C-alpha positions as YAML, in Angstrom:
chain: A
units: angstrom
residues:
- id: 1
  name: UNK
  ca: [31.85, -6.43, 54.87]
- id: 2
  name: UNK
  ca: [29.98, -9.10, 56.74]
- id: 3
  name: UNK
  ca: [30.76, -9.38, 60.45]
- id: 4
  name: UNK
  ca: [31.47, -13.03, 61.20]
- id: 5
  name: UNK
  ca: [32.83, -12.80, 64.70]
- id: 6
  name: UNK
  ca: [30.63, -14.07, 67.50]
- id: 7
  name: UNK
  ca: [33.06, -13.14, 70.26]
- id: 8
  name: UNK
  ca: [32.78, -9.86, 72.16]
- id: 9
  name: UNK
  ca: [35.49, -8.48, 74.43]
- id: 10
  name: UNK
  ca: [34.10, -5.90, 76.85]
- id: 11
  name: UNK
  ca: [36.64, -3.25, 77.87]
- id: 12
  name: UNK
  ca: [35.93, -1.53, 81.18]
- id: 13
  name: UNK
  ca: [36.53, 2.14, 81.84]
- id: 14
  name: UNK
  ca: [38.24, 3.85, 84.77]
- id: 15
  name: UNK
  ca: [36.81, 4.11, 88.30]
- id: 16
  name: UNK
  ca: [34.57, 1.03, 88.08]
- id: 17
  name: UNK
  ca: [34.69, -2.74, 88.40]
- id: 18
  name: UNK
  ca: [34.31, -5.01, 85.37]
- id: 19
  name: UNK
  ca: [31.04, -6.10, 87.03]
- id: 20
  name: UNK
  ca: [29.49, -3.08, 85.27]
- id: 21
  name: UNK
  ca: [29.10, -5.38, 82.24]
- id: 22
  name: UNK
  ca: [27.12, -8.12, 84.02]
- id: 23
  name: UNK
  ca: [23.78, -7.31, 82.37]
- id: 24
  name: UNK
  ca: [25.39, -6.66, 78.99]
- id: 25
  name: UNK
  ca: [27.14, -10.01, 79.13]
- id: 26
  name: UNK
  ca: [23.83, -11.82, 79.60]
- id: 27
  name: UNK
  ca: [22.14, -9.73, 76.89]
- id: 28
  name: UNK
  ca: [24.70, -10.56, 74.21]
- id: 29
  name: UNK
  ca: [25.11, -14.19, 75.27]
- id: 30
  name: UNK
  ca: [21.35, -14.58, 74.82]
- id: 31
  name: UNK
  ca: [21.92, -13.40, 71.23]
- id: 32
  name: UNK
  ca: [24.49, -16.14, 70.62]
- id: 33
  name: UNK
  ca: [27.70, -14.26, 71.33]
- id: 34
  name: UNK
  ca: [30.57, -15.52, 73.44]
- id: 35
  name: UNK
  ca: [31.64, -12.77, 75.84]
- id: 36
  name: UNK
  ca: [34.91, -12.04, 77.60]
- id: 37
  name: UNK
  ca: [35.08, -9.46, 80.39]
- id: 38
  name: UNK
  ca: [38.65, -9.03, 81.63]
- id: 39
  name: UNK
  ca: [39.20, -7.04, 84.78]
- id: 40
  name: UNK
  ca: [41.91, -4.40, 84.69]
- id: 41
  name: UNK
  ca: [45.24, -5.50, 86.20]
- id: 42
  name: UNK
  ca: [45.18, -5.16, 90.00]
- id: 43
  name: UNK
  ca: [41.37, -4.81, 89.92]
- id: 44
  name: UNK
  ca: [40.15, -8.41, 89.70]
- id: 45
  name: UNK
  ca: [38.44, -8.43, 93.09]
- id: 46
  name: UNK
  ca: [35.05, -7.02, 94.14]
- id: 47
  name: UNK
  ca: [34.77, -3.24, 94.27]
- id: 48
  name: UNK
  ca: [34.23, -3.25, 98.05]
- id: 49
  name: UNK
  ca: [37.48, -5.18, 98.55]
- id: 50
  name: UNK
  ca: [39.41, -2.79, 96.34]
- id: 51
  name: UNK
  ca: [38.05, 0.21, 98.21]
- id: 52
  name: UNK
  ca: [39.20, -1.29, 101.49]
- id: 53
  name: UNK
  ca: [42.76, -1.41, 100.10]
- id: 54
  name: UNK
  ca: [42.74, 2.25, 99.09]
- id: 55
  name: UNK
  ca: [45.21, 3.90, 98.73]
- id: 56
  name: UNK
  ca: [46.57, 1.10, 96.54]
- id: 57
  name: UNK
  ca: [50.05, 1.61, 95.07]
- id: 58
  name: UNK
  ca: [49.57, -1.12, 92.45]
- id: 59
  name: UNK
  ca: [46.40, 0.49, 91.09]
- id: 60
  name: UNK
  ca: [48.06, 3.92, 91.27]
- id: 61
  name: UNK
  ca: [50.88, 2.67, 89.00]
- id: 62
  name: UNK
  ca: [48.52, 1.80, 86.12]
- id: 63
  name: UNK
  ca: [49.30, 3.52, 82.79]
- id: 64
  name: UNK
  ca: [47.35, 3.67, 79.55]
- id: 65
  name: UNK
  ca: [50.09, 2.18, 77.35]
- id: 66
  name: UNK
  ca: [50.40, -0.88, 79.59]
- id: 67
  name: UNK
  ca: [46.65, -1.24, 79.83]
- id: 68
  name: UNK
  ca: [46.27, -1.11, 76.05]
- id: 69
  name: UNK
  ca: [48.97, -3.75, 75.63]
- id: 70
  name: UNK
  ca: [47.23, -5.89, 78.26]
- id: 71
  name: UNK
  ca: [44.02, -5.96, 76.20]
- id: 72
  name: UNK
  ca: [46.04, -6.38, 73.00]
- id: 73
  name: UNK
  ca: [47.53, -9.61, 74.37]
- id: 74
  name: UNK
  ca: [44.10, -10.92, 75.39]
- id: 75
  name: UNK
  ca: [42.65, -10.18, 71.95]
- id: 76
  name: UNK
  ca: [45.55, -11.70, 70.00]
- id: 77
  name: UNK
  ca: [45.19, -14.98, 71.87]
- id: 78
  name: UNK
  ca: [41.64, -15.47, 70.57]
- id: 79
  name: UNK
  ca: [41.05, -17.80, 67.60]
- id: 80
  name: UNK
  ca: [39.36, -15.01, 65.61]
- id: 81
  name: UNK
  ca: [39.26, -11.25, 65.59]
- id: 82
  name: UNK
  ca: [36.60, -10.24, 68.13]
- id: 83
  name: UNK
  ca: [34.18, -7.36, 68.40]
- id: 84
  name: UNK
  ca: [35.31, -4.84, 71.01]
- id: 85
  name: UNK
  ca: [32.85, -2.91, 73.15]
- id: 86
  name: UNK
  ca: [34.43, -0.36, 75.47]
- id: 87
  name: UNK
  ca: [33.08, 2.30, 77.81]
- id: 88
  name: UNK
  ca: [34.78, 5.62, 78.62]
- id: 89
  name: UNK
  ca: [38.51, 4.85, 78.85]
- id: 90
  name: UNK
  ca: [37.55, 1.41, 77.55]
- id: 91
  name: UNK
  ca: [36.17, 3.21, 74.50]
- id: 92
  name: UNK
  ca: [39.50, 4.93, 73.96]
- id: 93
  name: UNK
  ca: [41.29, 1.58, 74.29]
- id: 94
  name: UNK
  ca: [38.84, 0.19, 71.72]
- id: 95
  name: UNK
  ca: [39.88, 2.96, 69.32]
- id: 96
  name: UNK
  ca: [43.57, 2.27, 69.99]
- id: 97
  name: UNK
  ca: [43.17, -1.46, 69.38]
- id: 98
  name: UNK
  ca: [41.18, -0.93, 66.19]
- id: 99
  name: UNK
  ca: [44.05, 1.01, 64.69]
- id: 100
  name: UNK
  ca: [46.29, -1.99, 65.41]
- id: 101
  name: UNK
  ca: [44.04, -4.05, 63.14]
- id: 102
  name: UNK
  ca: [43.25, -6.78, 65.65]
- id: 103
  name: UNK
  ca: [39.45, -6.46, 65.91]
- id: 104
  name: UNK
  ca: [36.62, -7.04, 63.49]
- id: 105
  name: UNK
  ca: [34.56, -4.12, 64.77]
- id: 106
  name: UNK
  ca: [34.50, -1.71, 67.68]
- id: 107
  name: UNK
  ca: [31.90, 0.14, 69.71]
- id: 108
  name: UNK
  ca: [33.09, 3.12, 71.77]
- id: 109
  name: UNK
  ca: [30.49, 4.02, 74.40]
- id: 110
  name: UNK
  ca: [30.98, 7.56, 75.73]
- id: 111
  name: UNK
  ca: [34.63, 7.24, 74.77]
- id: 112
  name: UNK
  ca: [37.37, 9.16, 76.55]
- id: 113
  name: UNK
  ca: [38.95, 11.52, 74.06]
- id: 114
  name: UNK
  ca: [42.18, 10.62, 72.23]
- id: 115
  name: UNK
  ca: [45.13, 13.01, 72.20]
- id: 116
  name: UNK
  ca: [44.28, 16.24, 70.44]
- id: 117
  name: UNK
  ca: [40.49, 15.96, 70.72]
- id: 118
  name: UNK
  ca: [39.31, 18.64, 73.12]
- id: 119
  name: UNK
  ca: [36.23, 20.27, 74.62]
- id: 120
  name: UNK
  ca: [35.69, 23.51, 76.50]
- id: 121
  name: UNK
  ca: [32.52, 22.33, 78.22]
- id: 122
  name: UNK
  ca: [32.68, 23.13, 81.95]
- id: 123
  name: UNK
  ca: [31.17, 19.83, 83.12]
- id: 124
  name: UNK
  ca: [34.08, 17.89, 81.58]
- id: 125
  name: UNK
  ca: [36.62, 19.78, 83.68]
- id: 126
  name: UNK
  ca: [34.50, 19.77, 86.81]
- id: 127
  name: UNK
  ca: [33.99, 15.99, 86.63]
- id: 128
  name: UNK
  ca: [37.62, 15.23, 85.78]
- id: 129
  name: UNK
  ca: [39.60, 17.65, 87.92]
- id: 130
  name: UNK
  ca: [39.65, 15.50, 91.08]
- id: 131
  name: UNK
  ca: [40.59, 12.23, 89.33]
- id: 132
  name: UNK
  ca: [43.46, 13.95, 87.51]
- id: 133
  name: UNK
  ca: [44.97, 14.53, 90.93]
- id: 134
  name: UNK
  ca: [47.17, 17.52, 90.09]
- id: 135
  name: UNK
  ca: [49.37, 18.62, 93.01]
- id: 136
  name: UNK
  ca: [48.74, 15.31, 94.82]
- id: 137
  name: UNK
  ca: [50.81, 12.16, 95.31]
- id: 138
  name: UNK
  ca: [50.51, 10.01, 92.17]
- id: 139
  name: UNK
  ca: [51.75, 6.97, 94.09]
- id: 140
  name: UNK
  ca: [48.39, 6.93, 95.87]
- id: 141
  name: UNK
  ca: [45.22, 5.85, 94.10]
- id: 142
  name: UNK
  ca: [42.24, 8.18, 93.78]
- id: 143
  name: UNK
  ca: [38.85, 7.30, 95.25]
- id: 144
  name: UNK
  ca: [35.90, 9.29, 93.95]
- id: 145
  name: UNK
  ca: [33.57, 10.64, 96.63]
- id: 146
  name: UNK
  ca: [29.85, 9.90, 96.45]
- id: 147
  name: UNK
  ca: [29.15, 13.55, 95.60]
- id: 148
  name: UNK
  ca: [31.64, 13.36, 92.72]
- id: 149
  name: UNK
  ca: [30.07, 10.09, 91.58]
- id: 150
  name: UNK
  ca: [26.62, 11.67, 91.56]
- id: 151
  name: UNK
  ca: [27.85, 14.45, 89.28]
- id: 152
  name: UNK
  ca: [30.22, 12.54, 87.01]
- id: 153
  name: UNK
  ca: [28.41, 9.22, 86.59]
- id: 154
  name: UNK
  ca: [24.84, 9.02, 87.86]
- id: 155
  name: UNK
  ca: [23.35, 12.51, 87.45]
- id: 156
  name: UNK
  ca: [19.61, 12.40, 86.89]
- id: 157
  name: UNK
  ca: [19.13, 9.07, 88.67]
- id: 158
  name: UNK
  ca: [17.36, 8.49, 91.98]
- id: 159
  name: UNK
  ca: [19.39, 8.63, 95.20]
- id: 160
  name: UNK
  ca: [19.01, 4.94, 96.03]
- id: 161
  name: UNK
  ca: [20.04, 3.94, 92.49]
- id: 162
  name: UNK
  ca: [23.07, 6.21, 92.72]
- id: 163
  name: UNK
  ca: [24.06, 4.82, 96.11]
- id: 164
  name: UNK
  ca: [23.72, 1.17, 95.04]
- id: 165
  name: UNK
  ca: [25.80, 1.76, 91.90]
- id: 166
  name: UNK
  ca: [28.47, 3.51, 93.97]
- id: 167
  name: UNK
  ca: [28.86, 0.70, 96.48]
- id: 168
  name: UNK
  ca: [28.57, -2.09, 93.93]
- id: 169
  name: UNK
  ca: [30.97, -0.75, 91.31]
- id: 170
  name: UNK
  ca: [33.18, 2.16, 92.37]
- id: 171
  name: UNK
  ca: [36.91, 1.33, 92.59]
- id: 172
  name: UNK
  ca: [40.05, 3.33, 93.37]
- id: 173
  name: UNK
  ca: [41.85, 4.57, 90.28]
- id: 174
  name: UNK
  ca: [45.23, 5.65, 88.97]
- id: 175
  name: UNK
  ca: [45.63, 9.39, 88.52]
- id: 176
  name: UNK
  ca: [48.28, 8.76, 85.88]
- id: 177
  name: UNK
  ca: [46.11, 6.58, 83.66]
- id: 178
  name: UNK
  ca: [43.60, 9.43, 83.42]
- id: 179
  name: UNK
  ca: [46.32, 11.96, 82.59]
- id: 180
  name: UNK
  ca: [47.66, 9.68, 79.86]
- id: 181
  name: UNK
  ca: [44.75, 10.68, 77.61]
- id: 182
  name: UNK
  ca: [46.72, 13.82, 76.68]
- id: 183
  name: UNK
  ca: [49.92, 11.89, 75.84]
- id: 184
  name: UNK
  ca: [51.09, 9.88, 72.84]
- id: 185
  name: UNK
  ca: [49.74, 6.76, 74.56]
- id: 186
  name: UNK
  ca: [46.30, 8.04, 73.47]
- id: 187
  name: UNK
  ca: [47.28, 9.01, 69.92]
- id: 188
  name: UNK
  ca: [45.02, 7.94, 67.07]
- id: 189
  name: UNK
  ca: [46.01, 8.17, 63.40]
- id: 190
  name: UNK
  ca: [42.64, 9.36, 62.11]
- id: 191
  name: UNK
  ca: [43.71, 9.06, 58.48]
- id: 192
  name: UNK
  ca: [44.25, 5.30, 58.57]
- id: 193
  name: UNK
  ca: [41.67, 2.72, 57.39]
- id: 194
  name: UNK
  ca: [40.02, 0.89, 60.28]
- id: 195
  name: UNK
  ca: [37.45, -1.77, 61.08]
- id: 196
  name: UNK
  ca: [33.83, -0.56, 61.53]
- id: 197
  name: UNK
  ca: [33.55, 1.74, 64.52]
- id: 198
  name: UNK
  ca: [30.39, 2.96, 66.23]
- id: 199
  name: UNK
  ca: [30.35, 5.82, 68.72]
- id: 200
  name: UNK
  ca: [27.56, 6.12, 71.29]
- id: 201
  name: UNK
  ca: [27.15, 9.42, 73.13]
- id: 202
  name: UNK
  ca: [24.91, 10.61, 75.97]
- id: 203
  name: UNK
  ca: [23.03, 13.88, 76.10]
- id: 204
  name: UNK
  ca: [23.20, 13.92, 79.92]
- id: 205
  name: UNK
  ca: [26.82, 12.79, 80.28]
- id: 206
  name: UNK
  ca: [28.71, 15.35, 82.39]
- id: 207
  name: UNK
  ca: [31.99, 13.42, 82.36]
- id: 208
  name: UNK
  ca: [32.32, 12.82, 78.60]
- id: 209
  name: UNK
  ca: [29.95, 15.28, 76.92]
- id: 210
  name: UNK
  ca: [28.21, 14.20, 73.73]
- id: 211
  name: UNK
  ca: [29.90, 17.07, 71.87]
- id: 212
  name: UNK
  ca: [33.30, 15.55, 72.73]
- id: 213
  name: UNK
  ca: [32.21, 12.18, 71.33]
- id: 214
  name: UNK
  ca: [30.96, 13.89, 68.17]
- id: 215
  name: UNK
  ca: [34.29, 15.67, 67.75]
- id: 216
  name: UNK
  ca: [36.08, 12.34, 68.25]
- id: 217
  name: UNK
  ca: [33.90, 10.77, 65.54]
- id: 218
  name: UNK
  ca: [34.40, 13.69, 63.16]
- id: 219
  name: UNK
  ca: [38.18, 13.40, 63.34]
- id: 220
  name: UNK
  ca: [38.12, 10.11, 61.40]
- id: 221
  name: UNK
  ca: [39.00, 10.78, 57.77]
- id: 222
  name: UNK
  ca: [39.10, 7.49, 55.81]
- id: 223
  name: UNK
  ca: [35.96, 7.52, 53.68]
- id: 224
  name: UNK
  ca: [36.24, 3.81, 52.88]
- id: 225
  name: UNK
  ca: [35.99, 2.83, 56.57]
- id: 226
  name: UNK
  ca: [32.64, 2.50, 58.34]
- id: 227
  name: UNK
  ca: [32.37, 5.07, 61.13]
- id: 228
  name: UNK
  ca: [29.00, 5.76, 62.78]
- id: 229
  name: UNK
  ca: [27.64, 7.97, 65.55]
- id: 230
  name: UNK
  ca: [24.50, 7.77, 67.68]
- id: 231
  name: UNK
  ca: [23.46, 10.05, 70.53]
- id: 232
  name: UNK
  ca: [20.94, 9.04, 73.20]
- id: 233
  name: UNK
  ca: [19.60, 12.16, 74.87]
- id: 234
  name: UNK
  ca: [18.72, 10.43, 78.15]
- id: 235
  name: UNK
  ca: [22.09, 8.74, 78.76]
- id: 236
  name: UNK
  ca: [24.47, 9.80, 81.54]
- id: 237
  name: UNK
  ca: [27.99, 8.39, 82.06]
- id: 238
  name: UNK
  ca: [26.57, 5.42, 83.96]
- id: 239
  name: UNK
  ca: [24.91, 4.35, 80.72]
- id: 240
  name: UNK
  ca: [25.85, 0.67, 81.19]
- id: 241
  name: UNK
  ca: [23.70, 0.39, 84.31]
- id: 242
  name: UNK
  ca: [21.33, 3.32, 83.94]
- id: 243
  name: UNK
  ca: [17.68, 2.35, 83.50]
- id: 244
  name: UNK
  ca: [17.12, 2.02, 79.77]
- id: 245
  name: UNK
  ca: [20.53, 0.45, 79.05]
- id: 246
  name: UNK
  ca: [18.76, -2.26, 77.01]
- id: 247
  name: UNK
  ca: [17.95, 0.30, 74.30]
- id: 248
  name: UNK
  ca: [21.64, 1.09, 73.87]
- id: 249
  name: UNK
  ca: [22.63, -2.59, 73.82]
- id: 250
  name: UNK
  ca: [19.89, -3.29, 71.30]
- id: 251
  name: UNK
  ca: [21.09, -0.47, 69.06]
- id: 252
  name: UNK
  ca: [24.59, -1.96, 69.06]
- id: 253
  name: UNK
  ca: [23.21, -5.39, 68.26]
- id: 254
  name: UNK
  ca: [21.24, -4.06, 65.30]
- id: 255
  name: UNK
  ca: [24.23, -2.05, 64.04]
- id: 256
  name: UNK
  ca: [26.40, -5.17, 64.08]
- id: 257
  name: UNK
  ca: [23.78, -6.95, 61.96]
- id: 258
  name: UNK
  ca: [24.13, -4.28, 59.26]
- id: 259
  name: UNK
  ca: [27.84, -4.87, 58.72]
...
């Protein structure tokens, strides 16, 4: 197939503001793409403002099914099928929307695992245990501590870079939306044909290990559908803002040109 779409919808992951795409937006617009960066419902204000409202009952009520439908509605209103680029939970939503047949291509960056895709790597459970919020009030949002952020998102980066990213982008999050990854709301029919899908994985990602992304990729079964995988050894979970992000964006751009 030949990709004709020149519209990209960026789909943000959990715990961060949609501002995480600012540099990516400029990069792809410079290449002639129109970009759309919707904030999650209840999270359309700066990260610092959202943190001041924590605990936030509206954010705490967020669920994956509703979030997927929210992006579905945005995509269906466009004049053409767009390209979807999602990070973490945004990568999972990209996978879910691709199986609805409403996008021309999808890129899942360090994608959260769909239902049934598992890992036994310790870092995955260490990074995710707090945000899952077991034995805590799910009507209250979860705010990641700086120490948790350093481990789950920005490991390997300098302290000042970690601190700036934390204050610029970290938002409170729903505990339930994270748990929904093990429910039918996160179910993928891996046997179905789908639009071209590229997985990017990071060798230094503690939160979503590269092995989990590879397992996700390997679950797809339709041989007639384009499914690709690329691992960057230096990438942590903050890949969108980590120094060297341009290499990952450039790889995506070149992959799109091959379709």
